N, C-alpha and C positions, 0 to 999 in steps of 0.2 A: 759517702765521701770520706777521704782520709786527710789528715793534717798535712800541710806543706812545710817542708824544712830542708835545709842543706845538711850535709854530713859534717859533724864536728864531734870531738871526743867527750865533752862534758856538757850535760844539760841540767837545767834547774828543775826538771819535772820528769815524771815517768808517764808513759801513755797507759792510762787505766783501761781495762778491758770491759768497762760497763756497757751494757746493752742499751740501745736507744729504744724508746717507746715508739709505737706506731705513729703517734702524733709528732714526735721529733723527726722521724723519717719523712713524713709527709711535709713537714716544714721546709726541709731542704728542697723538695720538689717544687713547692709552691712559692717559697720566699727567698731562696738563695740568690736567684737572679737579681732581686731587688737590693738585698742587703750585703751580699758577699763580695769580697775583694780577694784577688789572688796575689800571692807573693811573687809569682813569676811574671806578672805584668809590670813589675818595676816601680819606679817612683811615680807617685800620684801628684795631682794638683788638687788640693782639697776643695778649692772653689769650683772646680769642674765636677768633682765627684758628687758634691752636695748641691751643685747648681746655685750657689750663693756664697757670699763671704760672711763668715761668722766665727766667733772664738772656737778654737778646736780643743777638745778634751780627748786624750788617749788613755785607755785603761788596759793594763796587761794582766791576764789571768782573772777573768771575770766569773769563773766557776759556772754555776747554773744560770747566771745572767740576771737574777732578780734585782740586784742592786743597780746594775748598769741600766737596766730597763727603767727603773724608778727614776734615776737621775735624768735620763734622756727625755722622759715624759715630763718631768718637773721643770726642765730647763730647755724649752723649745727654741730659745734664742742662741743656743750653742750647738755645734756639730760634735758628734761622738764617734770615735773609732774604738772598737773593742778587739782585743787579741786573745785568743784562747785555742788550746790544742785539743780539747776533749769534745768530740762530736755531740754527746748528749746535751752539754751545756750550750753549745752553739745552736743546736736545734731548738732548744727551749727558748733561748733569747729571741731568735728570729721569728718563732711562732708567736711569742708575746708581742713583739714589735709589729708584726704583720697584722695581727688582730686589732691592734690599737691604731694602726695607720701611721706609725711614726715615719717622719721624713728625714730626721736628723741623726740617723744611726747607720753605721756600716761596720762590717765584721771581717776580720781575718781569722781563718782557722789555720794557724801557722805558728812557727817558732817566733817568739817575740823579738829575739836578737836579730834574726834575719829580717823581719819586717822593719825594725828600727834602722837597720843598716841600709836596706835597699828600697824602702817604699815611702817612708815619711820624710818630707823635705826638712832640711835644717832650718831652725828658727821659725817654725810655723805653729808650735804647740803652746797653748795658753795654760793648760793644766795636764800634768802627767800623773796617773793614778796607779798605785800598786797596793791593793788591799789584801791582807792576810795571805802573803806568799808562804810557801812551805818553808819552815825554819830549818829543816834538815838538822835537827838538834844533836844527832850523834856526831862527835868530832870528826870521824872518818868521812862524813858526808858534807862537811862544811864547804868543801870545794864546789858543791852543787848549788849553794845559795845564790839567788839571782842578784842580790845587792853586792856587787863587787866593783872594784875600781873602774873596770872597762864599761860595765853597765851604766854607772853614774856618769861617766864621760859621754856616753851616747845620749843619755837623758838630757844632760846639760846642753849638748849640741842641738837637740830637737826643740828645746824650749825657746820661746821668745824672751828678750830681756824683760825681767820682771815676772815671767811665767813661773808657775809653782809646780814643784814635785811633792806629791802627797802620798805618804805611805802609812799604812795602819797594820798593826800586828797585835796578837793576844799572847805573845811569848815575851816576857819581860827581858830575858837574857838576849834575845834576838833584837829587841827594841834598843837595848843599850848598845849593842855592837853596831847596828845600823846608824844610830844617832852619832856615834863617834866617827863612823865613816863619812857621814854627811858633814861633820865639822871639819874634816880634813880634805874633803873633795873641793878641788879648785872651782871657783865661779859660783858657789852657792852661799846664800845668807839665810840664817834662821829667821822665820817670819815672826817669832816671839822672842823672848829673852834668850840670849845666846845659849844657855845650858838648860833650856826648858823644852819639854814636850808641848805640843799644841793641844788645844781643846778640839773636840770633834766639831767640824763645821756643819752647819745645817744641811748642806748639800749632800753629805755622806749619810745614806740611810743606815739605820741600825738593822742588821740582819737577824734572822731567827737564831742563827748560830751564836751571834754576839749576845742576844738577849738571854739565851740559855746559859752562856758563860757568866753573864752578870749575876744571874740567880745563884750560880755556884760560887760566886765570889771571885771570878776571874777578871782581870783587868784588860783594858785595851789601850794601846799607846799610839797616838797620831804624831807623825813627824811631817812637818810642812816647811820646806825650804824654797826660797825664791832664787831664780837666776839673776846674778848681778848685771848691772847695765854694761 
């Protein structure tokens, strides 16, 4: 399977040419019908997709899926939608979810902006997650950063009043830039003191990558803002 997306000039990612394992390939055959959603099916009704009403968590860029799988397993009272463009990560996540028998997880293998624009209804998301996005640290690549004015406006529209946007990054410079953008974004309120980063909530797992960074003295910055009423 290939990622779904529409044509547009600037993307916040590049499609990596990583090979899928046999297990990941088999996961698509076995589990995509249960967990997969298509961009081209248009707007969903979460209560129909999950066959129940429950708080909705949306995560963009879940990588290899370990963190999202852990959260969905730990919070069975919530529904989770993950969005990722890289097939190996999607294959791994649905393999884990299928083996565990998770009922509260669905996945798009598509461009996040397209899914946010066309598929997720306005005012339905309780928590929107963006963990360790590519910081595109070279100045000439800053236009590729996902946290831009248009992206934040889309997030704000998807959230319920009081819903949270939670971002985490291990690049301090990028954290500072994103924090300033959040302070200026209409309709958002910092969940902690106005000019403070948040502490890591218990629901966000510490990844192997993050643990390795901590041993090397690297920091992680959590940014959690709420949508105003």
